N, C-alpha and C positions, 0 to 999 in steps of 0.2 A: 436962774442958772445962766452963767455967762456963756458967750459963744465959744470960748476956749474949752470950757468944761463939756459943752455939748459935743464939740468936735472930738475930744478925747474919749467920750462915752461911745460915740459912733465908731471910732477906730477900734475900740475894745470889742464891740459887738461884731463888727466885720471880721476882725481877727479870729474871734471865737467861732464864727460860722465857717470860716475857711478851715479851721482845725477839725471840725466835725467829720467831714469825709476822710480826712487823713487818719483820724482815730479809728473810724470804722474800718478803713482799709488795713490798718495795723492789726486790729482785732481779727479780721478775716484771715489775714496771712498767718496769724498765730495759730489758727485752727489746725489740728492734725489732718494730714492728707493720706488717704488710702488709695493705692493703685489697684484697679480691678481689671484682671486679664481674663478674657473668655474667647473660646474658639469660634462662636457663632455670632448672633446678633441680639440686640436689646429687645426687639419687638416680639421675639419668641420666648423670652425668659421673664416675663412680667411677674408671674406667680412666684418664681424662684427668687427673684430680686426682692419681692415683698417679704419672703421668709428670711432672707439674709438681713434685710433692714430691721426685721423684728428681733433677730439675734443681737444686732448692734444695740437696739433700744433696750433690750434686757440687761445690757451692761452699762447703760447710761449715755449712749451716743445716738444722736439724731442727725442725719444728713442735712446740711444747710443751716443747722443751729450751732452745733459744737463739733462739726466734722465735715470735711470735704472729701468727695470721692472722684478720682480721675478714672474714667472708663476707657478701656481699649478693647474693641471688638474686632475679631479677625474675619468676621463674615464668612466663615466656612473655609477660609484659606489658611490651613494649619501652618504653611511655610512662613506666614507673616508673624507668627507668635514670638520668635526670638527678637525681631526688630521692635515689636510693640513692648516686650518686656524691657528691652534696653532703654526705650523712651521713658518708661516709668522709673527706672533706676536713675536716669539723668535728671528727672524732674526736681528733686528726688522725693520719694514718698516714705512714710513712716512704716507702712506694712504693704505687702503685695498679696492680694487675694488671687490665687491661681485657680480659677473655677472650672470644674467639670472635666475631669480626666487627666491622664498623665502628661499629655502634650504641653498644656500651659504651665504645669508644675515644673517640668523638665526645662522649659524655656526660661522660666524665672530663676530656677536654680543655677543655670548656666550664666545668667546675667549678673548675679550678685551672691556674695558669700556673707554679707553683713546685714542687709535689710531682711527683717523677718518675713517669712512667706507662709501663708495659710492655704492649704490645698484641699480639694475634695475629689477623691479618685475612686473608681470602681474596682481597682486592682490592688494587689498587695504593694504598698509603698516601699517596703523593704526590698522587694525583688527589683524594683526600678531604681534603687539607690537613692531614693528621696530622703530616707531616714535610716539611722543605724539599727533601730529596733522600734517596735510599736510603743513599748513602755518608756523608753528613753531615746527620743529622736536624735539628740546629740548635736545637731547643727542649727541652722537658721530656718529649718522647715518643720512644720507640724500640720495637723489637719484632721480630716475625716475620711475614713474608708467606708464607702457605702455599698460595697460588695456587688458591683454591677456585673462582673464576670463570674464571680464565685457561685452564683445561683443558676448558671447556664444549664446544668443537668436538670435541675428542678423545672426550669422553664420549658425545656424540651419534653419532659414527662407530662406536664400539664397540657401541652399542645397535643400529645398523643392521646391523652384521656378525652380531650374534646373531639378529636378526629381519630377514633380507635382503629380505623382501617388504614391509616396512613403508613406507607412504606417508603415514600420518596418525599423528602422535605428540602425546600430551597432555603438557603441561608444568605441573608443580605448583610454585607459588611462594608465599612468605609476604609479603603486602603490608604487614604490621606492621613488617617490617624494610625500610623504604622504600629506604634507600641501597643495600642489598644487591640488592634485587629489580630495581632500575633497571638495574644493570650486567648482571645475569644475563639479563634479558629482551632487552637489546640483543645480547648475545653469542649467545644461543640462536637468536634470529631470524636473525642473520647466518649462523650455522653451518647452520641448517636450509635456508636458501636455497641455500647452496653445494652441498648434496647432494640437493636436490630434495625435501625433506620438507615436508609441510603440518603446521603446529603449531596446537594449541588450548591456550590458557593458562587454567589453573584456579587459583584463589586459596584459601588456607586459613591461618588464624592461630590456630586452636584445634582440639582433638580433634574437636569436633562438626563444624567446617567441613571437616576432613579426611574425615569420613564422608560429608558432603554432596558433596564433590568426587568421591568414588568412585561415589556414586549417579549423578552426571552422566556419569562414564566408562561406566557400565553402559548408559546410554541412547545415548551417542554412539558407543561401540565403537571407540575408536582401536586401532591395531595395537600400540602400546607406550606406556609412561609414562616420562618423564624427570623425576625429582624434584630440584629445585634444592638447592644446598648451603645449609643453614640449620640453626642450632642447634636450632630448634623441631622440625624433621623428624628430626634425630638423636635428640632426646629422646623422640620418638613412634615410634621405630623398630619396635617390636613391632606396634603398631597398623598401620603402613604395610605391613609384611611380611605380616601376616595378611590384610589387605584385598586386597593385590595377588594373593596366592595364592588367596583365596576367589573372586575375580572373574577369575582366569586372565589377568592382565595382565602381560606381561614388563616389568620395571622396572629402570632403572639409577639408582644413588644416588651421592653424593659421598664417603661415608666407609664404611670397612670394617665399622663396627659394625652396619650394617643387614644385609648378607649374613650376618654372624655370627648375627644374630637371625632368619634365615630369608629375607631378601630375596634377589633373584636375583644382582645384580652391582653392583660399585662400582668407580669409578676416581677417584683423587685423591691428595692428599698423605698421607703417613704422619702423621696428626694427633697421635698420641701423641708422636712425635719433636719436632713443633713445640711441643707443650706442655712437653716436657722443656727445650727451648731457652728458653722463656719463664722457666722456673724458674732456669736458669743466668744469664740476663740480670738477673733480679730480685736474685739473690745478689750478682752483681758490683756492682750499684748500691748495695746495702746496704754493700758494702765500700768504697764511695767513688767508683766510676765514674760519669761523668755521661752521661745519655741522649744529649745532643748529640754525644758522642764515640763512641757505640756504633752502628756501621752497622746498618741493618735487615737481618736475616738472611733470605735467600730460600731457602725450602725446596727441597731437592734430592732428596728421597726420594718417589717416586710409586709407587703400587701398584694393580694390577688384582686384584680379588678376585671369584671366581665361586663361587656355591653350586650345585654340580653336582646335588645332591639336588633343589633347587627347580627347576632347569632340567628334570630328568626329569619332575617332577610336572606341569610346564606343557607337557610334550610337545615340548620344544625339544632339538635336537641342537647341542651347543656345538661350533663348528668347531675343528679341531685347531690352527689358527693362534692362536685365543684361548686354548686350553688351554696351549699352549707359552708364550705371552706372560704368562700369569697369574702373579702373585707367590704366590697361594695359591688352591687349589681345595678348597672345603669339600665333603666327601662326606657 
């Protein structure tokens, strides 16, 4: 082989090598990008994210292989959600997942009328103006209604069954999540009146305020505590479980993660299944489905979870009726 031929072959090889990263970058940039907007933090949502990714996988999408996800976490600062939603719109992304409650969904809706948005909310999305109707959403939003607040009355009744002598129940809500707290307060007040319970509302939007709320509980000595459904409280589940145990306050929560962390009892939707369905809807939209044509999915899996070990520590005898009804009893 002549020197000229060798030089030409070398130049071809070098040129090809230089093109490889360019081709890889081009392929990567061609991957669809999802924007993920959430009011709390990643480290407290690992199980839910796993369920969301499973839903994506069910429709043929795997993060890092044929899909990119841009995460935006508000770290409990709900007032940051509009700014984070605007960032995702500017990015731009193919779909926005507005996870966990009306606040991120409303922030995303205000930020774009064209990018598809998939939400999961515990309230009626029609009442919040997110969709025109459950069967025909009509705009650029659809998603999952996991009935976080609609089961308030049932949750309060279960707490009364576990603490039958209760007359005074404290209710912990997060005022930073204004749209959510308004609905929950209305529902819990109505439910308490119906079964003759006196309630005392306490507010907390930070870890420090949760501590302060428990200091108030110690002074007031209610018979039990009802913790409202809120992503902040789920993210602070260990703190809540420890404080309730330390002060011997029987407490009911909205999601199973808290009894799993040592809390007493929860009743609500199977949140992991709701997140999986969000992943499925996101994948379907990436494949061309329009949000306006995808009916809002109403969660159908509800679960009662009781931590029997915590009940014993609090000196409570769990009625057989509750043990039989429980989907899981943690020993």
